[in-house]
Phi, psi and omega in degrees: 000320183291329178293318178297318179298320176299318176296318182296312178300320183278355180287131180297346178275351176295128186285060183260002172094359187295334181293344182270001182238153181242003178064032178091357187285322183305316181290326178292323175293315178300321180279358177081012180278333176239120183227347180204189188292322180299312179292327178294318180300314178299321181295305184300318180300317176296321178292325177296316185288345183239276179302324180293321176298312181300308182300322185290320179295314179295320181296318179297317180290324177297325180290321184290334179076019178291324176237153179299144179304324183296323179290319179292331180292321182289328176295318175298318180302316181293342182264006177237104185292330186274125175299326179296314180295321179298315180295323180292319182295319180293322180297314179292327176295314178298318180291326176295314180298320183291319180289315184291333179298340177284340182246335181224162179283072184279125175232128181222137177285347185238130177293316180233075180287166169297153185304316182299322176295316181295322177303316182291320182291316181293320178301317179298314183294331179275005180084014181269163178259172180308318183292330177294315179299315181295321181290322175298313179299317179292319174303314181298325180294333177268319188284326181299306174292329180294318179291321181294330183295330181296318182279322184282328185243354179068034179286157177292122182297332179294318179291325176294318178295323176297318176302313179297318177302320185287343177269003181306317180294322179291328177292316174300322182292320176297318185291317182296321178296315180294320180299334178298333180287344185270347179272176180292335179265010184273221183302131178290329177211169183288348175294338183278352179294151180304144175212047177293144182266152174225075189303326180292323176295321179293313178295317180302320180300314183292317177297317183298322178294336181275346184288133177286330180242119177206156182271326182243159183285334177208000000 
């Protein structure tokens, strides 16, 4: 059952609102930083190593229940320099909780948590473990911009899917690192959670929020 839950939650057709977001890719395309499959691979790899690592760490700990969700939400907030990114993350978190509550007994002390916190809370409710929550968050960090790239750049979806498949070992590595924080032998304090910065993603989110015409919400 837990394997089925993981597949369902990671499925792009799950109505959690992820299809409305590009993970910063739309602004990167507009700025000319991503123009083809090679530059897309560099973008998603960088996103996985920064925002993906942060999200995976927060999701794993939220799933493990070692710290209160409100405390983790504050930690997630501190790791996002961009107000636009914080707002988008909370919209996605709220939508995820709303969708998942129709399938599992989801309980959250926060109405609009950050998306990574919601991933952890929903994973726990669905019977998944911290490593599953971390893998979902890491996979989402890659798949969100990868899916958007097909629409924004008209890339071959078969080649984009192959690119994502090739990143599976990196996604698993991020998930394994993140899940270690959820156990008793993990992080001594929340200060130990990953906090790599991604300035271009932060700046891009602010520019994107000001654009009158855009395809994706973030």
